[in-house]
C-alpha positions in Angstrom: -15.7 -11.4 2.0 -15.9 -7.9 0.5 -13.7 -6.5 -2.3 -11.8 -4.3 0.1 -10.9 -7.3 2.3 -9.7 -9.2 -0.7 -7.4 -6.3 -1.7 -6.2 -5.8 1.8 -5.2 -9.5 2.1 -3.4 -9.2 -1.2 -1.5 -6.1 -0.1 -0.4 -7.7 3.2 1.1 -10.6 1.3 2.6 -8.5 -1.5 4.0 -5.5 0.4 5.9 -6.5 3.5 7.2 -4.0 6.0 10.6 -3.9 4.3 9.1 -3.0 0.9 10.4 0.0 -1.0 6.8 1.3 -1.5 6.1 1.2 2.2 9.4 3.0 2.9 8.7 5.7 0.4 5.2 6.2 1.7 6.3 6.5 5.3 9.5 8.4 5.0 9.1 10.2 1.7 7.7 13.6 0.8 4.4 14.3 -0.9 5.6 13.3 -4.4 6.9 10.0 -3.3 3.8 9.2 -1.3 1.7 9.7 -4.4 4.1 7.7 -6.6 3.9 4.9 -4.0 0.1 4.9 -4.2 0.3 4.8 -8.1 2.8 2.0 -8.0 0.6 -0.2 -5.8 -2.4 0.7 -7.9 -0.6 -0.5 -11.0 0.0 -3.8 -9.3 -3.5 -4.3 -8.0 -5.0 -3.4 -11.4 -2.8 -6.0 -13.1 -4.0 -8.6 -10.7 -7.7 -7.6 -10.2 -8.1 -6.0 -13.7 -11.9 -5.5 -14.3 -13.2 -7.6 -11.5 -12.8 -4.9 -8.8 -13.3 -1.3 -9.8 -10.5 1.2 -9.6 -12.0 3.5 -6.9 -12.4 0.5 -4.5 -8.8 -0.5 -5.2 -7.6 3.0 -4.6 -9.5 3.4 -1.3 -8.2 0.1 0.0 -4.6 1.0 -1.0 -4.8 4.3 0.8 -6.3 2.7 3.9 -3.5 0.1 3.9 -0.7 2.6 3.5 -2.2 4.9 6.2 -2.5 1.8 8.5 1.2 1.1 7.9 2.1 4.7 8.7 0.2 4.6 11.9 2.0 1.3 12.9 5.3 3.0 12.1 4.4 6.0 14.2 3.6 3.7 17.2 6.9 1.8 16.7 5.2 -1.5 15.7 6.8 -1.5 12.2 10.4 -0.9 11.3 11.2 0.2 7.8 14.7 0.4 6.3 16.1 2.3 3.4 16.8 0.0 0.4 20.3 1.5 0.0 
């Protein structure tokens, strides 16, 4: 299993469709999408630390969030505001 697949599996378990990070990435503006990426990166870095390099983590995170956005656009994922 590759490093990206390991990160992807972690993200699917850690960030469910009703997560605030997913909501902000999908429904937010440019600033909130970047802060969503940074928030997820902080979490993955605390888990994977030095075992998986930061650029690999970042590319897997971006791919995961883009995938969630595409699912939302197709109507396969429903996100809700946390408030």
